[in-house]
N, C-alpha and C positions, 0 to 999 in steps of 0.2 A: 239829507240826514245822514250823518256819518256814524256807523255802528262801531263802537269801541268796546272790545272785550278784554277783561282783566282775568288772568289765570289765577289759580288758587295758591300759588307757592307761598308768598309771605303771609297770606291770610290764614294758612294752615299751620305755619311754623312759629308765628310770633303773635302772642296775645297783646303785649304792650311793646312800645318801642318806636323809634323815629321813623323807620321804614314803613311799618304798619300804619302809623299815624298819617304819613304822607299819602299813601295810597287810599286810605279811608277818606281823607280830606279831598283828594282829587276826585274820587268817585262821587261823593256827596255833592261836590261843586258842579260836576258835569251834569248831574240830574237837573240842574237849573238852567242848563244851556239849551236853547231851542234847536240848534243845528246838530246836536250830538245826542246819540242814544247809547248811553253807557250800559254795559252788561257785565254782571259777575258770572263767570263761566263755571260756577260751582254752587252748591247749596250750603254745605256745612263748613264751618270754619271756627277759629277761636279768636278772631280779631275783636277786641273789646270795644273799639270805637264804633264798629258796625253793629255789634250785638246791642249796644246801648240805644241804638236807633231802631231796634227791632228788625234788623235786616239779616236774613239767613238763619240757619239753625246752628246750635252749638256743637262743635267737634270736641270729642273727649280728649283728655290729655294723652291717654295711651295711644289712641288712634293718630293723634298729631305726631307723636314721637315715632311711631311706626312708619308713617308717611315720609317723614324726613329721613329716617334711616334707610328706607328702601330707595328713595330717590338719590341719596348720596352714594350708596353702595352699588346700585345697579345702573346708575346713569341712564335711566329710561328715556326714551324719546317722547317729547311732548309735541304733538302735532298742532300746527297753527289752524285754527278753526275756519271753516268755510262759511260760517254763519255771521261773520263780522267783516268789516272793511279793514280794521286795524286790530291786531292783538297786542296788548301791552303786557309784557312779561314783568312780574313783580319781584323776581329774584333770579338765581342762577343755578337752580337744581336741574338735573337731567340734561337732555340735549334737545335743542329746537329742531323740529321737522317741518319745513315749510311746504313741501309738496307742491301741488299745482293749484292751490285754492284761489290764488290771486290776492289773498289778504296780505297786508303789510305787517311786518313785525317791528315793534318798538321795544327797546329796553332802556332802563334807567341806570345810569352810572351813579352809584351812591358814594363810593370812595375807592381809592387805590391803596389803602393802608396796608393790607397783607402783602402787597407787592413791594411797597416802599420800606416797610419795617417787618420783614419776615421773622426776625428774632423773637417777636412777641406772639407768634402763632405756631402751634405744633403742626397744624396742617392749614393750608389756605382754605377758609370756609367758603371762598368764592372760586373754587377750583375750576368751575366750568364757565366762569364769567367771560373770558375772551372768546369762547365758542359762541356764546349768545350774541356778543357784540359783532362778531364776524358775520353772523347770519342776519343781523338786524338791518332794516332799511333806515332806521333813525335811532340815534342814541341821545337820550335826554340826560344831560349832566347837571347835578344839583349845584355845581359851582364851577367857576372858570378854572380854579386850581385843579380840580379833578379832571377837567377837560385836558389841561396841559399835561397832567401826569399820564393819562391814557395815551395821548398823542406821542409822548416820549417812548412808551413801551411798544405801541403799534401806530407808527406814523400814517399808515394807510387808512386808518379809521378817522383821521382828523376831519375830513369833509362830511362825515356822517353825524357829527356831534352838534347839538344845540343846547346852550346853557339855559336852565330855568331854575332860579333860586327858590328854595323852600320858603315856607311861611310859618307864622305863629298860629297855632290852633286856639290860643287864648286871646281874650280881649276884655275890655272894661266891663262887659256884661256877663262874663263867664262866672259860673257859680264857684263859691269858695267855702271851705269849712276847715277848721283846725283839726289835724289828725288826732284821733283819740289817744294814741300812744304818747303824745306830748302835751296833752290838754292842760297839765299843771305847770308846764315850763313857761317861765316869764323872762328868761334871759334872751338878749339879742343873739342872732345866729348868722353864720355864713352858710350858703347853700351850694351843694354839689349834687348834680342830677344825673342819674343813670349808672351805667356800668363803670367799674373802678379799676379793672385789671389792666396790666400791660401798658399799652400806649396811652391809656387814659391818665396815667401819671398821678394817681391818687396817693401813692406812697410819698412822693416828693411833697405833696400838699400836707400830709400829716406831719412831716418833719418841719415844714415851714410854719405850720400852725403851732406846733410845740415851741419853736423858737420865738414866736411872736408874743409869748407870755400871756396865754389866755386868761390866767387868773387876774392879770392886771387890766386887760381891756374888757374882760367879762363876757366874751362871746363863746357860744357853743359852735361846733361844726356839725351840720346835719347832712348826711348822705341820704338822698331821696331816691328810692327804688334801687335797682342794681342787685337785689338779693341781699340776704342777711350777711353780716360780716363774717368772712371766712376765718378759720383758725389762725392763719398767719397774720391776718389783719388785726385780730384781737391781740395777738402777741406783740405786734409792733405798737399798738395803741398803749398796751400796758407798759412796755419798755420806755415809751416816751412820756409816761405818767399823764396820759390823757383820758384815762378810763371814765372820769366824770364829765368830760368835755366833748366827747364824740358820740353821736347817736346815728344809727341807721333806721330809717322810717319807711315802712311800706305805705304807699299813698294811692288814692284815687285821683282822677283829674281835678276834682274840686279841692282836694287836700293839697295837691301839688301847686295849684294856683294860689292857694292861701300862703304856702311857703314862699312862692315867688314874691307875692305882694308884701310880705312882712320880713323878708331877709334884709340884712344889712348890705349884702353883696352876693352875687352869683359868681362862683369860682369855676373856671374851665381851664385846667392846666395841661391839656392834652398835648402829646408830642406830634400827633397828626390827626386830621379829621377830613371827612368829605364835605361836611357843611358845619354842623354843630347847632342843633336846634335851641339849646339854652341861650345862645347869643340873642336870638330874636324873641324868645319867650321872656328873657330878662328885659329886653327892649320894651315889649308890650306891657310888662309890669312896672316899667320905669324904675327899675332897681339898678344900682351900680353893677356893672359887668367887669370883672377882672379875668382876663384870659391870657393864654400863652401867645407869644409873638411868633405865630406860624403863618404861612401864606394865606390859608383860607380864612383865618380870623381877621387878618388885615383886609382881605377882600370884602368880608361881610360887615365887620363891626369897627373898622379903624376909626370912624368918625365919632363914635360914642363910647367905646370900651377902653379900658386901660390894659395895654399889652405888656407882658413881662416875659423875659427869657424862661422857657419851661425847664431849663437845666440849672437855674440859679435859685435854690431854695431860700437863700438869704434875702434876695430881692422880693420874693413873695412874702417872707416874714415881715419885712419893712412895711410893705403896703398894708398887710393885715393889722399891724400895730396902729396904723393911722387911718383905719377904715372910715372913721367919721368925716374925713376930709375928701373922700371920693365923691365926685359929682354923679348925680343921676343923669341918664341919657337926655332927658328934657332940659336939664340945666346946661349940659355940654353943648347940645345942638341949638338950643333956643326953641321956642314953642312951634314956630312955623316948620322948621326943618324936622323937628321931632315928629310932627303929624305927617309930614311927607314920608318919613321913614316907616311909620306905622302903616300907611297906605300901601307902600311898596311891598312890605313883608306881610301882606294880607292874603287870605285864601282867594279872594276875587282876582287879584293880579296873577297869582300862580296858575289858577285854572284858565284864565284868559290866555296866558302864554302857551299852555298846553294845547288849547283849542287852535291857536294859530299854527302850532307845529303840526298837529294832526291834519289840519286843512291843507297846508302846503304840501304835505306828503301825498295826499290822494288827488291833488289838483292835476 
């Protein structure tokens, strides 16, 4: 029995989001593995995915902000526990302290975006990342693209990296419900999920959407999650005469799944990503996926997505005008290959590959 401990970092600082979802899925999946004893090395957190399962106690918003602020400012040492065989760090706050416990340290490489596109970050939010990786015995990278990027910056870490692709948390049996805020909307819509600033390239998407003549094709553009529209976004939307065509929606998992299942297409125009969960969530929903032509999107979704230059808003506009002609993943792949893709991007496969990585580390 291998004891795997998860520290509290991402569980304390992120209520929703791709990294928090990944670690929640991983922990829940490991609970079903006979050779693994997963442990959460904390009690209170604000991870919505675990709280929905009744796991742990709720951490207040103020306490969560204080925790993050202290960890960033003071760079406190986080000791590797002697109560586990492997400690899996969930983010890059503070500094790892391995000591002489004998436990192995695993870290996950989520992306190298701040290092690749520093112009979009006032400060690197992963400023201690390389310190964690240097101290780690194993680095699990969520994509081959991120593995290559890290190896470019620190070639000496290349032999520590193992790639494990992420998975979709949604499936055909997932609950869905229409968001209350758009209950009366009957128009077809395009879907953009998550944060919109900087390298997410939402501003280009707005311009492309305006150029696609939404009054003619009749679509709305829905931003799901990512916080309310900022003042500068509202200004840009007004200047583009899109005030009646663009909506931001706060969603639960069931509401997000409804949007995936009913969208005309999922739009992902990012300039860089570590993985990009909407790629595989769109796959699971069998909705057309239109994404930027960047290395990780080719790695994950080249076989079923339509890839477009993320700097050419006219190309995006052309595709949005003809959205009805874009094939669903099941049509592009054929039913057999589509089902194989679904199985590959499942939680079961992701957990199994983590188990193999953990086992080889302690063997």
